[in-house]
Steps between C-alpha positions, in 0.01 A plus 500: 500500500878437522687320230837340562758537224733235375789662676318537836366138493842360401641639839244318711604155628277214383460137570252225385336236715297216348280262707181294465199525731174298549224762423203271507368662813547852359307388175223350716476825691492704183236281346292539823543878515416540140178298543415736773521804290386351165189717496715824491673376172833549677775236530799479724824395339764280643722811506258671742550216757879498446526877561297480810717200621826711435338793707422282783840327493670842504283609802595187674873533428564867486875442475455394129290821416827670397681642216869493424684840541820579331549776743606409840725215385218279358278511808151367464232766555197369696155642415201527719241525227429219260507607139480225227585552126363267249662477150232535225576446135321788331484597125722802586761280678560366845306683763528456886193624679565524876234423769603748772441429867360160427204424730529201736152502635204346321312760288754768479614616174858618394543873515 
């Protein structure tokens, strides 16, 4: 696992966007999905639905599946694969597990 140091992260351009969204349909979908798997004892989080929505959006709009490169005069680097990192507050500090090659088909698992 790679850890970004303060110096390294200070060099990365950042921005903040704030918005509101009506998530009633998402919460209904989650409730229905959790009802369907209740016997397993498992539960799907809202985060699981949001991560999947982000993956689908990146697949539909590949031009935003990119990273900033300070090499090449700040050119954006487009990526073919969809990898999604999720920040997790752990007892040892912030961790960011990455789901590599996020699956877009039903029933597939990340590698």
